[in-house]
C-alpha positions, 0 to 999 in steps of 0.5 A: 929458916924458912921452913914448909912453904909447901904447905903454907903456900897451899893453906893460902891459896885454900884460904882464899877460895874459903874465902870467897865460899863465905861472902859468896854464901853471905846475904847481907852486902855491907858484910861481903865486903867486911869479909872479903877484906881478908882474901886481900890479905891472903893474896898479899901474903902468898906472894912474899912466899911463892916466890920464895919457894918457886926459887927453893923448888928451882933449885931443887930441879938441878939444871933444867930449873930455869926453864921449868920454873918458866910458866910459874914465874909468868905467873907470879909476875901476874900476881905481884902486878896486880898487889902492886897495882891495887890489892896492897893498897886497899889492904893497907887501908881497909883492913891492916890499917884504918887509912884516912882516905878522902871522897875521891879515895873510900869508893874506889878502895871499896868498890876494888872489893867485888865478884869480878877483882876476886874471879880475877885472883881466883882463876890465877891462883888455880893456875898457880896451884896447878903449877906447882903442883907439876913441879913439886911433888911434894906440894900437894894441891889447894883443898876446895871450901868445905860446904856451909851449913844453909841454917847460917843463914837463918842465924844471921837473918834474925832480927837480933842477929844481920837481920833480914837480909835488903832489910834497911840498916842503919851504920856509921861507916865511911863506905856505908854510902857506898853500900846498898844495904846501907843508910849511913852518913855521907863522909868529908865533913868535919875532921873531928866527924871524919875521924869518928866515922873511920874509926868507929865503921871498924868498930862497928866492923869488928861488931859484924866479924862478930855476929859471922863468927858466933854459930862457928863458936858455938859449936864448940870442938875442932876450930873450922876453917872459916871459923880461924879465918874470921877470927884471924879477920877480928884479930887483925883489924883489932889491932887496926883499932886500936893503932887508929886509936892510939898511935895512928899510921905516919906511913898512912899519913893518918893520926890518931883519934885521940889526935883529932879529938884533943886538937878540938876546941873545946876538946872532946871529954873522951880523949881524958877516957881513952886515955886512962884506959890504955893502961888497963888494956891486957898485959898480952897484946904485945904478944898477940901482936908480935906473934899471932897479929905479925906473924899469922892472921896480918902476914905469914911468916915463912919460919913458923911450922905449918902445925903452928898455924891451928888457933890451938898453937896460937900463942892466945886463949881465944877467949883472953882476946874476946874479952880484949875486944869487947874491953875496948870497943866499950870504952871506944863507946863510951869515950864518944858517947861523951860528946854530941857531936860523935853521940850519933855514931856508936848506934850499932848496925841496926836494921829499921823495921819495914826499912827498905833500901832502894837500889841507888848509883854508885852503890852497887852489890858485890855481883856487879862490880 
C-alpha cells in the first residue's frame, strides 16, 4: 500500500532542486551533464507518484475535490507531456540503462541535458509544489538546496582530481564530441569500437561521479543531501554498467559488451576475463539491485516508508558497494587492455598539461543549451 506520498513528492522536488544546484555549482562541463542525468530520474519518479497522491488528496476533499484539483491536474498533465516528450527516453538511454544510440541520437540525448530544459522543469515543479501545499495541510513544501562549500571547487580542480577548469581532458565517451571541455574519439566506427566506447564511457562516468563524491564522503558523519544524490546516481550507473557488460538490453535494442566482443573474428580476448570473473561478484548484488536500485534510486517505490529512504536504512553497506564498483571497473579495464582495438579506451580523463579545447560548433556549454 502506498505510504507517505506527501513526504515523497516533496522529497523528489527537493532532490531535483538540489541536483540543479549542484550542476550550477560544478564548473566542469562534462561533470555537469554527468550529474544532470539524475534529475531526469527524479522527474520520472515524481510523475509516477504525484498522480497517485493527487487522487488521494482529491478523495480527502470530498465532493469539492474534483474542482479543487483542476489546476494541479493541468500542471501534472504538462509535466507528463514533458516526460513523454523526451525525459523518459533520455533517462532510459543515458542513465537508467546504457543504450546504443546512432550519431543523430547521441547529441540529441546529451544536449537535452541543459540549462533551458532544467529551468523549465524546475518551474513546473515549483508550481506543483505550491498546488499541493494549497490542497493538503499535511503537505510541507519541498526544501530549498543547502549552500555548497567553495572549498569543493578547489578540491575538484586539483590536477589529480578533475583538473583545472577549462583544461583539456581526453575522454572515452560517445558524448564527448559534444562536450566543450574535453577531447574525445568520434563514435560511428566499428560495432566493437562503438560498444566499447559506450560501456567504457559509462565506467568513466562512474569514476567522475566518484571524484565529485569523494570530499563529501571524507567528511563523514550524517550523509548530506548532495552526498546521497551522488550515491544514488552511482548505484544506478553501476547496475547499468553491469547490464551493459553482461546482458545488454533487449527492449532497448542493445547487445551486451560480452556478446559484441565475442562476435568478433578473432574473438576479443577480454571475453574470457569478463565471463570467468562474473561468478566472483558480491553475493549481495541481487539484494542491492532489487531493494536499493529498483525501489529507491532508479525509481521510488510508493510502498516504502519515507524514513527508509535514508542511506543508513538501505540494506547495503556503502563501503561494500564501493568495493564492488572498484572490482567491476578494474575488471572491465583489464579486459579492454587485452586487445589493441580497445586498450586506448581505458584511459582516465586526465588533464592535458597546458591543453585547452577551443570552442567548437556542436559542443555548447550547459548554460548555452
